[in-house]
N, C-alpha and C positions, 0 to 999 in steps of 0.2 A: 157135773164139773169134775167131781173129785176123780172119775176113772175120766174122765177126759187128761187127765193134770197126767196122774201115775200110767194111763198106761206109753200117753207122751215115752211117758223117763222108764218101761217096758222099752220101746222102737227105736229111744237113741245109747242105751249102753255100751251096743257093742260099735257104735260109734267111739263114745270116747276111752273102750279097752282097746284102739285103734289113735287116735290121737294121744295117748298115752305115750305106747309103746312111737309114738312121734315127736313127738318133744319131752319127756319124760314123766314121766306118772307123778308121785310131787313138783315140777309144773302145776297140771291136770290138776290135781287135786285144789291146788289148791288157788288160782282163777275157774277153773270151770264151778267145781266141785263149791268153793268155799263165799268168794267176792260170785260167782253165778248165781247163783243158789239164794246170801244173802240178796241180791238188787233185784230176782226176782219175787223172795216175800212183798218183797216190799212195791213192788208193782201189783205180783196181788195183791194186796191190803190197801191200794190207795191209787187203784187204774178202780174199781167201780163206785170209787167213790167222787173220781174225775163227771160220770158216767151223768147227764143229767134225767133226771127221778120220771118214766115211764120210757126210754129209748126202746127204739126197737131194739134195738145194737149191746146193747148194754152188757147184758150178761153175753156173747157174744164178746167182746170186748175181755169182761175177768174170766171167759175161761182160756183167753191167748198166754193172757197173765200168769194165772195158776200154771199153765202150759209152759211156761220159758219156764217159768220154779221148775216145773220137774222133768225138765232138761237142762237145768242143772244141776238137779240132788244127780244125775249121771255122769255127771264129772266128779264124782267120790267109786267110782268102777275103780280109777287102778289104783285104792286101796289094799282089792283080793291083797294084789301082785305083792305091797312095801308089803304088810305087814310080817309073807314068810320073809321074801328076800332079809328083814330084820332080824329075822331070828332061823340061816336055814341048814341050824342041826336038829330043829323041833318045830318043821313047818305043821303041821298037825296042831300042836298047842297054839301055834303061831295066826293061826283060822279058826282056830275054837275061839283066842281073845277077840277074834273082827267078828264074826260073829256075834258072841253075842254080847261086845258093844254093842251094834248093826240094832241090836235086839232094844238094846242099856236102851239108848240112843232114843227112842219111839215111848220108849215105856220111862223112861225120862221127865218124858215130853210136855207128856200131862204134866206130867209134877212141876215141871215149870211154871205151866202153867196158872194152873193151880194159885200156888203162890203168887204169880203176876195180878189175879184175882181180887186172892186173901188182904191183897196191901192194898185195894183200891183202886189198881190199877183195869182201864178198860181189854178193847180188843192190838187199839192202836200204842201201847206200852206193850203186850204180849208181841208182838212184832219187833219191835224194838227194840226187846230183854231180846230174844233170838237172831239183831240184828247184829250185838254184843257178844252173841256166842260166838255167833260168827267175825268176828274180829280178832275174838278171841282166839278160837279154832285158826283165823289165818300166820296168827305167829307160834303158834304151837306146828305147823303142819311145819309155814322154813325152817324150821328147828331140825326136822328128821331128811339128816343120808341115808340117803340107800343106796347100796349097789343097787342100779342099776346096769347088767351089756349090754354095749357097744349095738347099736344097728345098722349093720354092713354094708345091708341097701338105702340103707335111709339116712346119712348121719351119725349124729355125737345124738345118743335118748336123750341120754340125766344129764 
C-alpha cells in the first residue's frame, strides 16, 4: 500500500509544478498541498473503517484513499520555488532550509505520533492531530508573500 501511495506522489509531482506556475505557487501549496493532504489523510484513515470486514474490495478502497493523500502531498512541490523566491540573494541557503525542513517534518512526524500515543491517544487522535497541524499550515502558508513572475503565456500566476 505504501509503495502505491508514494509512487502516486512521485508520478504527479511534475503536474503540481505546472499547476503552481498556472495558478500560483502559494495557492497550489495552500489548497492542494495543505487542504488536499488533510482531506486525503482523513480519507486514508476513515475509508478502510467504512468497508465491511472481509470484503473483496476493501484493500483497493484503502489504497485509492491513500493515493489521494499521496497525490495531495505533491501539492507541496512549489515550496521548492517559494523558498528561493523568498530569499533571492541566498538561494542556496534557502534550498538548504527547505530540504532541512522537509527531512525535519518526516523526523518530527514520528515524534507527533509518539506524543499522541503517550498521551493515551489512538490512530484517530493521531490523524486529527495531523489535520490540526495542516490547519495551522493553512494559516501560515496564507501569510507567505512570494514574488512570482507573471506567466505571459497563460495569464498572471500570482
